[in-house]
N, CA, C, O and CB atoms as a CASP TS submission, in Angstrom:
PFRMAT TS
TARGET T0000
AUTHOR 0000-0000-0000
METHOD Language model
MODEL 1
PARENT N/A
ATOM      1  N   UNK     1     110.568 173.418  50.485  1.00  0.00           N
ATOM      2  CA  UNK     1     109.208 173.783  52.283  1.00  0.00           C
ATOM      3  C   UNK     1     109.880 172.565  53.016  1.00  0.00           C
ATOM      4  O   UNK     1     110.382 172.568  54.140  1.00  0.00           O
ATOM      5  CB  UNK     1     106.641 173.363  52.086  1.00  0.00           C
ATOM      6  N   UNK     2     109.780 171.570  52.165  1.00  0.00           N
ATOM      7  CA  UNK     2     109.586 170.328  53.058  1.00  0.00           C
ATOM      8  C   UNK     2     110.612 169.981  53.426  1.00  0.00           C
ATOM      9  O   UNK     2     110.943 170.035  54.611  1.00  0.00           O
ATOM     10  CB  UNK     2     109.006 169.235  52.584  1.00  0.00           C
ATOM     11  N   UNK     3     111.115 169.685  52.788  1.00  0.00           N
ATOM     12  CA  UNK     3     113.080 169.316  53.182  1.00  0.00           C
ATOM     13  C   UNK     3     113.531 170.657  54.712  1.00  0.00           C
ATOM     14  O   UNK     3     113.921 170.371  55.844  1.00  0.00           O
ATOM     15  CB  UNK     3     114.590 170.031  50.947  1.00  0.00           C
ATOM     16  N   UNK     4     113.400 171.355  54.414  1.00  0.00           N
ATOM     17  CA  UNK     4     113.319 172.854  55.846  1.00  0.00           C
ATOM     18  C   UNK     4     112.509 171.680  56.951  1.00  0.00           C
ATOM     19  O   UNK     4     113.033 170.746  57.558  1.00  0.00           O
ATOM     20  CB  UNK     4     111.766 174.965  55.300  1.00  0.00           C
ATOM     21  N   UNK     5     111.594 171.958  56.947  1.00  0.00           N
ATOM     22  CA  UNK     5     111.319 171.855  57.958  1.00  0.00           C
ATOM     23  C   UNK     5     111.576 170.933  58.440  1.00  0.00           C
ATOM     24  O   UNK     5     111.596 170.903  59.670  1.00  0.00           O
ATOM     25  CB  UNK     5     110.508 172.066  58.107  1.00  0.00           C
ATOM     26  N   UNK     6     111.914 169.671  57.608  1.00  0.00           N
ATOM     27  CA  UNK     6     111.919 168.287  58.026  1.00  0.00           C
ATOM     28  C   UNK     6     113.315 168.420  58.988  1.00  0.00           C
ATOM     29  O   UNK     6     113.251 168.225  60.202  1.00  0.00           O
ATOM     30  CB  UNK     6     111.976 167.093  56.618  1.00  0.00           C
ATOM     31  N   UNK     7     114.568 168.772  58.308  1.00  0.00           N
ATOM     32  CA  UNK     7     115.627 169.951  58.778  1.00  0.00           C
ATOM     33  C   UNK     7     116.194 170.314  60.387  1.00  0.00           C
ATOM     34  O   UNK     7     117.086 170.059  61.197  1.00  0.00           O
ATOM     35  CB  UNK     7     114.916 171.260  58.342  1.00  0.00           C
ATOM     36  N   UNK     8     114.413 171.452  60.075  1.00  0.00           N
ATOM     37  CA  UNK     8     114.934 171.896  61.670  1.00  0.00           C
ATOM     38  C   UNK     8     113.504 171.035  62.507  1.00  0.00           C
ATOM     39  O   UNK     8     113.381 171.345  63.692  1.00  0.00           O
ATOM     40  CB  UNK     8     114.987 174.198  62.015  1.00  0.00           C
ATOM     41  N   UNK     9     112.746 170.286  62.101  1.00  0.00           N
ATOM     42  CA  UNK     9     112.203 169.002  63.240  1.00  0.00           C
ATOM     43  C   UNK     9     113.573 167.952  63.207  1.00  0.00           C
ATOM     44  O   UNK     9     113.311 167.194  64.141  1.00  0.00           O
ATOM     45  CB  UNK     9     110.432 167.941  62.546  1.00  0.00           C
ATOM     46  N   UNK    10     114.359 167.684  62.866  1.00  0.00           N
ATOM     47  CA  UNK    10     115.278 166.567  63.188  1.00  0.00           C
ATOM     48  C   UNK    10     116.059 167.911  63.976  1.00  0.00           C
ATOM     49  O   UNK    10     116.158 167.312  65.047  1.00  0.00           O
ATOM     50  CB  UNK    10     116.143 165.482  61.717  1.00  0.00           C
ATOM     51  N   UNK    11     116.615 169.103  64.240  1.00  0.00           N
ATOM     52  CA  UNK    11     117.924 169.444  64.348  1.00  0.00           C
ATOM     53  C   UNK    11     117.732 170.075  65.861  1.00  0.00           C
ATOM     54  O   UNK    11     118.650 170.339  66.638  1.00  0.00           O
ATOM     55  CB  UNK    11     118.509 170.461  63.073  1.00  0.00           C
ATOM     56  N   UNK    12     115.650 170.336  66.202  1.00  0.00           N
ATOM     57  CA  UNK    12     114.799 170.020  66.879  1.00  0.00           C
ATOM     58  C   UNK    12     114.654 169.073  68.198  1.00  0.00           C
ATOM     59  O   UNK    12     114.937 169.107  69.396  1.00  0.00           O
ATOM     60  CB  UNK    12     114.262 169.756  66.107  1.00  0.00           C
ATOM     61  N   UNK    13     114.145 168.354  67.407  1.00  0.00           N
ATOM     62  CA  UNK    13     114.532 166.553  68.304  1.00  0.00           C
ATOM     63  C   UNK    13     116.079 166.607  68.621  1.00  0.00           C
ATOM     64  O   UNK    13     116.197 166.287  69.804  1.00  0.00           O
ATOM     65  CB  UNK    13     114.276 164.763  67.005  1.00  0.00           C
ATOM     66  N   UNK    14     116.943 166.795  68.235  1.00  0.00           N
ATOM     67  CA  UNK    14     118.489 166.393  68.243  1.00  0.00           C
ATOM     68  C   UNK    14     118.727 167.397  70.008  1.00  0.00           C
ATOM     69  O   UNK    14     118.958 167.236  71.206  1.00  0.00           O
ATOM     70  CB  UNK    14     119.656 167.209  66.333  1.00  0.00           C
ATOM     71  N   UNK    15     118.426 168.510  68.867  1.00  0.00           N
ATOM     72  CA  UNK    15     119.076 169.607  70.463  1.00  0.00           C
ATOM     73  C   UNK    15     118.347 169.059  72.094  1.00  0.00           C
ATOM     74  O   UNK    15     118.804 168.898  73.226  1.00  0.00           O
ATOM     75  CB  UNK    15     118.287 171.823  70.229  1.00  0.00           C
ATOM     76  N   UNK    16     116.832 168.881  71.372  1.00  0.00           N
ATOM     77  CA  UNK    16     116.550 168.822  72.934  1.00  0.00           C
ATOM     78  C   UNK    16     116.460 166.965  73.495  1.00  0.00           C
ATOM     79  O   UNK    16     116.691 166.096  74.336  1.00  0.00           O
ATOM     80  CB  UNK    16     114.766 169.782  73.216  1.00  0.00           C
ATOM     81  N   UNK    17     116.318 167.072  73.149  1.00  0.00           N
ATOM     82  CA  UNK    17     117.138 165.159  73.525  1.00  0.00           C
ATOM     83  C   UNK    17     118.812 165.356  74.301  1.00  0.00           C
ATOM     84  O   UNK    17     119.011 164.708  75.329  1.00  0.00           O
ATOM     85  CB  UNK    17     117.608 163.970  71.359  1.00  0.00           C
ATOM     86  N   UNK    18     119.909 166.231  73.773  1.00  0.00           N
ATOM     87  CA  UNK    18     120.765 166.080  74.088  1.00  0.00           C
ATOM     88  C   UNK    18     121.098 167.236  75.191  1.00  0.00           C
ATOM     89  O   UNK    18     122.008 167.334  76.014  1.00  0.00           O
ATOM     90  CB  UNK    18     121.381 165.858  73.065  1.00  0.00           C
ATOM     91  N   UNK    19     119.914 168.126  74.850  1.00  0.00           N
ATOM     92  CA  UNK    19     119.547 169.764  76.197  1.00  0.00           C
ATOM     93  C   UNK    19     118.788 168.168  77.946  1.00  0.00           C
ATOM     94  O   UNK    19     119.193 168.219  79.108  1.00  0.00           O
ATOM     95  CB  UNK    19     116.826 171.779  74.951  1.00  0.00           C
ATOM     96  N   UNK    20     117.832 167.191  77.444  1.00  0.00           N
ATOM     97  CA  UNK    20     117.555 166.383  78.561  1.00  0.00           C
ATOM     98  C   UNK    20     118.947 165.817  79.379  1.00  0.00           C
ATOM     99  O   UNK    20     119.369 165.666  80.526  1.00  0.00           O
ATOM    100  CB  UNK    20     116.661 165.193  78.007  1.00  0.00           C
ATOM    101  N   UNK    21     119.317 165.631  78.074  1.00  0.00           N
ATOM    102  CA  UNK    21     120.414 164.008  78.992  1.00  0.00           C
ATOM    103  C   UNK    21     121.708 164.093  79.581  1.00  0.00           C
ATOM    104  O   UNK    21     122.313 163.171  80.127  1.00  0.00           O
ATOM    105  CB  UNK    21     120.940 162.725  77.919  1.00  0.00           C
ATOM    106  N   UNK    22     122.259 165.810  79.358  1.00  0.00           N
ATOM    107  CA  UNK    22     122.905 167.127  79.901  1.00  0.00           C
ATOM    108  C   UNK    22     122.461 167.016  81.562  1.00  0.00           C
ATOM    109  O   UNK    22     123.049 166.853  82.632  1.00  0.00           O
ATOM    110  CB  UNK    22     122.201 168.702  79.011  1.00  0.00           C
ATOM    111  N   UNK    23     120.859 167.235  81.027  1.00  0.00           N
ATOM    112  CA  UNK    23     120.106 167.894  82.780  1.00  0.00           C
ATOM    113  C   UNK    23     120.174 166.734  83.175  1.00  0.00           C
ATOM    114  O   UNK    23     120.643 166.498  84.289  1.00  0.00           O
ATOM    115  CB  UNK    23     118.305 168.653  83.079  1.00  0.00           C
ATOM    116  N   UNK    24     119.699 165.688  82.313  1.00  0.00           N
ATOM    117  CA  UNK    24     119.926 164.360  83.455  1.00  0.00           C
ATOM    118  C   UNK    24     121.097 163.988  84.883  1.00  0.00           C
ATOM    119  O   UNK    24     121.146 163.430  85.979  1.00  0.00           O
ATOM    120  CB  UNK    24     120.280 163.217  82.476  1.00  0.00           C
ATOM    121  N   UNK    25     121.868 164.727  83.942  1.00  0.00           N
ATOM    122  CA  UNK    25     123.774 163.756  84.140  1.00  0.00           C
ATOM    123  C   UNK    25     123.397 164.828  85.838  1.00  0.00           C
ATOM    124  O   UNK    25     123.430 164.727  87.064  1.00  0.00           O
ATOM    125  CB  UNK    25     126.144 164.555  82.355  1.00  0.00           C
ATOM    126  N   UNK    26     123.049 165.834  84.681  1.00  0.00           N
ATOM    127  CA  UNK    26     123.073 167.386  86.603  1.00  0.00           C
ATOM    128  C   UNK    26     122.306 167.135  87.626  1.00  0.00           C
ATOM    129  O   UNK    26     122.429 167.658  88.734  1.00  0.00           O
ATOM    130  CB  UNK    26     122.294 169.277  86.451  1.00  0.00           C
ATOM    131  N   UNK    27     121.567 166.411  87.341  1.00  0.00           N
ATOM    132  CA  UNK    27     120.278 166.077  87.887  1.00  0.00           C
ATOM    133  C   UNK    27     121.093 165.196  89.813  1.00  0.00           C
ATOM    134  O   UNK    27     121.580 164.069  89.889  1.00  0.00           O
ATOM    135  CB  UNK    27     119.199 164.659  86.337  1.00  0.00           C
ATOM    136  N   UNK    28     120.953 166.178  90.966  1.00  0.00           N
ATOM    137  CA  UNK    28     120.993 165.069  91.961  1.00  0.00           C
ATOM    138  C   UNK    28     119.658 164.445  92.430  1.00  0.00           C
ATOM    139  O   UNK    28     120.079 163.596  93.215  1.00  0.00           O
ATOM    140  CB  UNK    28     121.679 165.562  93.151  1.00  0.00           C
ATOM    141  N   UNK    29     118.648 164.364  92.436  1.00  0.00           N
ATOM    142  CA  UNK    29     116.985 163.961  92.724  1.00  0.00           C
ATOM    143  C   UNK    29     117.256 162.610  91.258  1.00  0.00           C
ATOM    144  O   UNK    29     117.475 163.036  90.124  1.00  0.00           O
ATOM    145  CB  UNK    29     115.321 165.837  92.308  1.00  0.00           C
ATOM    146  N   UNK    30     117.192 160.958  91.538  1.00  0.00           N
ATOM    147  CA  UNK    30     116.853 160.405  90.989  1.00  0.00           C
ATOM    148  C   UNK    30     115.689 160.277  90.675  1.00  0.00           C
ATOM    149  O   UNK    30     115.375 159.112  90.429  1.00  0.00           O
ATOM    150  CB  UNK    30     117.230 159.850  91.196  1.00  0.00           C
ATOM    151  N   UNK    31     114.974 160.952  90.589  1.00  0.00           N
ATOM    152  CA  UNK    31     113.391 160.463  90.127  1.00  0.00           C
ATOM    153  C   UNK    31     113.363 162.344  88.983  1.00  0.00           C
ATOM    154  O   UNK    31     112.794 162.450  87.897  1.00  0.00           O
ATOM    155  CB  UNK    31     111.673 160.216  92.228  1.00  0.00           C
ATOM    156  N   UNK    32     113.939 163.208  89.517  1.00  0.00           N
ATOM    157  CA  UNK    32     114.248 164.360  88.445  1.00  0.00           C
ATOM    158  C   UNK    32     114.868 163.496  87.190  1.00  0.00           C
ATOM    159  O   UNK    32     114.540 163.471  86.004  1.00  0.00           O
ATOM    160  CB  UNK    32     115.471 165.644  89.086  1.00  0.00           C
ATOM    161  N   UNK    33     116.111 162.648  88.074  1.00  0.00           N
ATOM    162  CA  UNK    33     116.834 162.088  86.789  1.00  0.00           C
ATOM    163  C   UNK    33     115.897 161.542  85.664  1.00  0.00           C
ATOM    164  O   UNK    33     115.175 162.089  84.831  1.00  0.00           O
ATOM    165  CB  UNK    33     117.793 160.890  87.203  1.00  0.00           C
ATOM    166  N   UNK    34     116.189 160.274  85.965  1.00  0.00           N
ATOM    167  CA  UNK    34     114.759 159.353  85.272  1.00  0.00           C
ATOM    168  C   UNK    34     113.759 160.786  84.677  1.00  0.00           C
ATOM    169  O   UNK    34     113.785 161.365  83.591  1.00  0.00           O
ATOM    170  CB  UNK    34     113.589 158.146  86.930  1.00  0.00           C
ATOM    171  N   UNK    35     113.275 160.921  85.391  1.00  0.00           N
ATOM    172  CA  UNK    35     111.967 162.006  83.976  1.00  0.00           C
ATOM    173  C   UNK    35     112.922 162.649  83.315  1.00  0.00           C
ATOM    174  O   UNK    35     112.820 161.982  82.286  1.00  0.00           O
ATOM    175  CB  UNK    35     110.594 163.567  84.623  1.00  0.00           C
ATOM    176  N   UNK    36     114.098 163.700  82.982  1.00  0.00           N
ATOM    177  CA  UNK    36     114.539 163.758  82.140  1.00  0.00           C
ATOM    178  C   UNK    36     115.614 162.977  81.216  1.00  0.00           C
ATOM    179  O   UNK    36     116.297 163.473  80.320  1.00  0.00           O
ATOM    180  CB  UNK    36     114.622 164.503  82.399  1.00  0.00           C
ATOM    181  N   UNK    37     115.596 161.511  81.696  1.00  0.00           N
ATOM    182  CA  UNK    37     115.991 160.782  80.506  1.00  0.00           C
ATOM    183  C   UNK    37     114.786 159.970  80.105  1.00  0.00           C
ATOM    184  O   UNK    37     114.929 159.214  79.144  1.00  0.00           O
ATOM    185  CB  UNK    37     117.260 159.878  80.746  1.00  0.00           C
ATOM    186  N   UNK    38     113.368 160.036  80.839  1.00  0.00           N
ATOM    187  CA  UNK    38     112.053 160.146  80.284  1.00  0.00           C
ATOM    188  C   UNK    38     112.241 160.879  78.818  1.00  0.00           C
ATOM    189  O   UNK    38     112.086 160.471  77.667  1.00  0.00           O
ATOM    190  CB  UNK    38     111.061 160.995  81.335  1.00  0.00           C
ATOM    191  N   UNK    39     112.639 162.125  79.368  1.00  0.00           N
ATOM    192  CA  UNK    39     111.876 163.399  77.665  1.00  0.00           C
ATOM    193  C   UNK    39     113.200 162.788  77.106  1.00  0.00           C
ATOM    194  O   UNK    39     112.907 161.833  76.387  1.00  0.00           O
ATOM    195  CB  UNK    39     111.748 166.014  77.711  1.00  0.00           C
ATOM    196  N   UNK    40     114.399 162.967  77.164  1.00  0.00           N
ATOM    197  CA  UNK    40     115.848 162.572  75.994  1.00  0.00           C
ATOM    198  C   UNK    40     115.076 161.071  75.485  1.00  0.00           C
ATOM    199  O   UNK    40     115.288 160.737  74.320  1.00  0.00           O
ATOM    200  CB  UNK    40     117.994 162.204  77.050  1.00  0.00           C
ATOM    201  N   UNK    41     114.576 160.565  75.971  1.00  0.00           N
ATOM    202  CA  UNK    41     114.323 158.743  75.102  1.00  0.00           C
ATOM    203  C   UNK    41     113.020 159.412  74.114  1.00  0.00           C
ATOM    204  O   UNK    41     113.024 159.010  72.951  1.00  0.00           O
ATOM    205  CB  UNK    41     113.496 156.832  76.626  1.00  0.00           C
ATOM    206  N   UNK    42     112.155 160.185  74.415  1.00  0.00           N
ATOM    207  CA  UNK    42     110.463 160.608  74.267  1.00  0.00           C
ATOM    208  C   UNK    42     111.304 161.166  72.840  1.00  0.00           C
ATOM    209  O   UNK    42     111.245 160.848  71.652  1.00  0.00           O
ATOM    210  CB  UNK    42     109.351 162.026  75.712  1.00  0.00           C
ATOM    211  N   UNK    43     112.071 162.118  73.590  1.00  0.00           N
ATOM    212  CA  UNK    43     112.427 163.046  72.001  1.00  0.00           C
ATOM    213  C   UNK    43     113.896 162.685  70.847  1.00  0.00           C
ATOM    214  O   UNK    43     114.496 163.479  70.124  1.00  0.00           O
ATOM    215  CB  UNK    43     112.794 164.889  72.593  1.00  0.00           C
ATOM    216  N   UNK    44     114.189 160.798  71.100  1.00  0.00           N
ATOM    217  CA  UNK    44     114.940 160.655  70.495  1.00  0.00           C
ATOM    218  C   UNK    44     113.555 159.637  69.824  1.00  0.00           C
ATOM    219  O   UNK    44     113.975 159.021  68.845  1.00  0.00           O
ATOM    220  CB  UNK    44     116.418 160.343  71.075  1.00  0.00           C
ATOM    221  N   UNK    45     112.717 159.464  69.982  1.00  0.00           N
ATOM    222  CA  UNK    45     111.823 158.348  69.152  1.00  0.00           C
ATOM    223  C   UNK    45     111.209 159.046  68.634  1.00  0.00           C
ATOM    224  O   UNK    45     110.345 158.430  68.010  1.00  0.00           O
ATOM    225  CB  UNK    45     110.974 157.310  69.722  1.00  0.00           C
ATOM    226  N   UNK    46     111.090 160.721  68.435  1.00  0.00           N
ATOM    227  CA  UNK    46     110.117 161.700  67.868  1.00  0.00           C
ATOM    228  C   UNK    46     111.471 162.188  66.879  1.00  0.00           C
ATOM    229  O   UNK    46     111.255 162.834  65.854  1.00  0.00           O
ATOM    230  CB  UNK    46     109.236 163.000  69.129  1.00  0.00           C
ATOM    231  N   UNK    47     112.436 161.930  67.163  1.00  0.00           N
ATOM    232  CA  UNK    47     113.513 161.800  65.838  1.00  0.00           C
ATOM    233  C   UNK    47     113.783 161.100  64.641  1.00  0.00           C
ATOM    234  O   UNK    47     114.003 161.508  63.501  1.00  0.00           O
ATOM    235  CB  UNK    47     114.429 161.561  66.151  1.00  0.00           C
ATOM    236  N   UNK    48     113.692 159.370  65.378  1.00  0.00           N
ATOM    237  CA  UNK    48     113.880 158.342  64.481  1.00  0.00           C
ATOM    238  C   UNK    48     112.308 159.027  63.738  1.00  0.00           C
ATOM    239  O   UNK    48     112.195 159.506  62.610  1.00  0.00           O
ATOM    240  CB  UNK    48     114.033 156.484  65.240  1.00  0.00           C
ATOM    241  N   UNK    49     111.364 158.893  64.658  1.00  0.00           N
ATOM    242  CA  UNK    49     109.444 158.875  63.763  1.00  0.00           C
ATOM    243  C   UNK    49     110.373 159.915  61.981  1.00  0.00           C
ATOM    244  O   UNK    49     110.505 159.410  60.866  1.00  0.00           O
ATOM    245  CB  UNK    49     107.291 160.780  65.371  1.00  0.00           C
ATOM    246  N   UNK    50     110.839 161.472  62.444  1.00  0.00           N
ATOM    247  CA  UNK    50     111.174 162.108  61.769  1.00  0.00           C
ATOM    248  C   UNK    50     112.059 161.958  60.527  1.00  0.00           C
ATOM    249  O   UNK    50     112.122 162.654  59.513  1.00  0.00           O
ATOM    250  CB  UNK    50     111.406 162.656  62.414  1.00  0.00           C
ATOM    251  N   UNK    51     112.610 161.044  60.829  1.00  0.00           N
ATOM    252  CA  UNK    51     113.453 160.443  59.946  1.00  0.00           C
ATOM    253  C   UNK    51     113.718 159.890  59.234  1.00  0.00           C
ATOM    254  O   UNK    51     114.612 159.845  58.388  1.00  0.00           O
ATOM    255  CB  UNK    51     113.823 160.186  60.009  1.00  0.00           C
ATOM    256  N   UNK    52     112.237 158.936  59.756  1.00  0.00           N
ATOM    257  CA  UNK    52     111.272 157.764  58.802  1.00  0.00           C
ATOM    258  C   UNK    52     110.579 157.781  57.990  1.00  0.00           C
ATOM    259  O   UNK    52     110.248 157.146  56.989  1.00  0.00           O
ATOM    260  CB  UNK    52     110.534 157.160  59.182  1.00  0.00           C
ATOM    261  N   UNK    53     110.265 158.998  58.775  1.00  0.00           N
ATOM    262  CA  UNK    53     108.619 160.248  58.113  1.00  0.00           C
ATOM    263  C   UNK    53     109.877 160.844  56.424  1.00  0.00           C
ATOM    264  O   UNK    53     109.583 161.090  55.254  1.00  0.00           O
ATOM    265  CB  UNK    53     108.006 162.742  60.138  1.00  0.00           C
ATOM    266  N   UNK    54     110.911 160.848  57.003  1.00  0.00           N
ATOM    267  CA  UNK    54     111.753 161.564  55.696  1.00  0.00           C
ATOM    268  C   UNK    54     112.325 160.410  54.074  1.00  0.00           C
ATOM    269  O   UNK    54     112.460 160.389  52.851  1.00  0.00           O
ATOM    270  CB  UNK    54     113.477 162.234  56.635  1.00  0.00           C
ATOM    271  N   UNK    55     112.413 159.912  54.897  1.00  0.00           N
ATOM    272  CA  UNK    55     113.157 158.763  53.839  1.00  0.00           C
ATOM    273  C   UNK    55     112.336 158.415  52.760  1.00  0.00           C
ATOM    274  O   UNK    55     112.697 158.293  51.589  1.00  0.00           O
ATOM    275  CB  UNK    55     113.515 157.325  54.521  1.00  0.00           C
ATOM    276  N   UNK    56     111.165 158.254  53.238  1.00  0.00           N
ATOM    277  CA  UNK    56     110.346 157.337  53.711  1.00  0.00           C
ATOM    278  C   UNK    56     109.096 158.586  52.624  1.00  0.00           C
ATOM    279  O   UNK    56     107.980 158.104  52.431  1.00  0.00           O
ATOM    280  CB  UNK    56     110.319 157.003  55.832  1.00  0.00           C
ATOM    281  N   UNK    57     109.386 160.218  51.941  1.00  0.00           N
ATOM    282  CA  UNK    57     109.106 160.554  51.919  1.00  0.00           C
ATOM    283  C   UNK    57     109.916 161.268  51.054  1.00  0.00           C
ATOM    284  O   UNK    57     109.739 162.477  50.902  1.00  0.00           O
ATOM    285  CB  UNK    57     108.669 160.510  52.648  1.00  0.00           C
ATOM    286  N   UNK    58     111.168 160.393  50.212  1.00  0.00           N
ATOM    287  CA  UNK    58     112.302 160.473  49.886  1.00  0.00           C
ATOM    288  C   UNK    58     112.930 161.408  49.793  1.00  0.00           C
ATOM    289  O   UNK    58     113.623 161.634  48.800  1.00  0.00           O
ATOM    290  CB  UNK    58     112.434 160.070  49.162  1.00  0.00           C
ATOM    291  N   UNK    59     112.800 162.602  51.345  1.00  0.00           N
ATOM    292  CA  UNK    59     113.582 163.525  51.301  1.00  0.00           C
ATOM    293  C   UNK    59     115.769 163.111  51.722  1.00  0.00           C
ATOM    294  O   UNK    59     116.554 162.644  52.547  1.00  0.00           O
ATOM    295  CB  UNK    59     112.627 164.521  52.413  1.00  0.00           C
ATOM    296  N   UNK    60     115.688 163.520  50.873  1.00  0.00           N
ATOM    297  CA  UNK    60     117.201 163.083  50.460  1.00  0.00           C
ATOM    298  C   UNK    60     118.146 163.993  51.516  1.00  0.00           C
ATOM    299  O   UNK    60     119.159 163.411  51.905  1.00  0.00           O
ATOM    300  CB  UNK    60     117.599 163.499  48.612  1.00  0.00           C
ATOM    301  N   UNK    61     117.957 165.175  51.953  1.00  0.00           N
ATOM    302  CA  UNK    61     118.177 166.804  52.344  1.00  0.00           C
ATOM    303  C   UNK    61     118.202 165.721  53.835  1.00  0.00           C
ATOM    304  O   UNK    61     119.320 165.326  54.166  1.00  0.00           O
ATOM    305  CB  UNK    61     116.627 168.500  51.922  1.00  0.00           C
ATOM    306  N   UNK    62     117.202 165.346  54.545  1.00  0.00           N
ATOM    307  CA  UNK    62     116.480 165.716  55.871  1.00  0.00           C
ATOM    308  C   UNK    62     117.925 164.560  56.189  1.00  0.00           C
ATOM    309  O   UNK    62     118.882 164.704  56.950  1.00  0.00           O
ATOM    310  CB  UNK    62     114.327 165.301  56.277  1.00  0.00           C
ATOM    311  N   UNK    63     117.608 163.548  55.354  1.00  0.00           N
ATOM    312  CA  UNK    63     118.278 161.405  55.747  1.00  0.00           C
ATOM    313  C   UNK    63     120.009 161.952  55.507  1.00  0.00           C
ATOM    314  O   UNK    63     120.732 161.245  56.209  1.00  0.00           O
ATOM    315  CB  UNK    63     117.549 159.401  53.723  1.00  0.00           C
ATOM    316  N   UNK    64     120.825 163.008  54.710  1.00  0.00           N
ATOM    317  CA  UNK    64     121.686 162.856  54.520  1.00  0.00           C
ATOM    318  C   UNK    64     122.443 162.467  53.387  1.00  0.00           C
ATOM    319  O   UNK    64     123.654 162.390  53.181  1.00  0.00           O
ATOM    320  CB  UNK    64     121.710 162.496  55.154  1.00  0.00           C
ATOM    321  N   UNK    65     121.014 162.143  52.416  1.00  0.00           N
ATOM    322  CA  UNK    65     121.387 161.431  51.635  1.00  0.00           C
ATOM    323  C   UNK    65     121.982 161.718  49.935  1.00  0.00           C
ATOM    324  O   UNK    65     122.425 161.216  48.902  1.00  0.00           O
ATOM    325  CB  UNK    65     120.442 160.772  51.802  1.00  0.00           C
ATOM    326  N   UNK    66     121.474 163.220  50.810  1.00  0.00           N
ATOM    327  CA  UNK    66     121.408 164.184  49.126  1.00  0.00           C
ATOM    328  C   UNK    66     121.801 165.312  49.075  1.00  0.00           C
ATOM    329  O   UNK    66     121.762 165.931  48.012  1.00  0.00           O
ATOM    330  CB  UNK    66     120.080 164.510  48.463  1.00  0.00           C
TER
END
């Protein structure tokens, strides 16, 4: 259950970060572009935190080591 949740979280954060980066590329207004890039960085940080937490728990499936 924990591994599945960890994987779901990682996939969610990765997908949101990719979506925000794509939206930033498509944005014509610099302030909108910046907002999307900031959101992408937020989701990337969340993804890194979730991955670190999974590693500390020994969640091999989520970290890709098992």
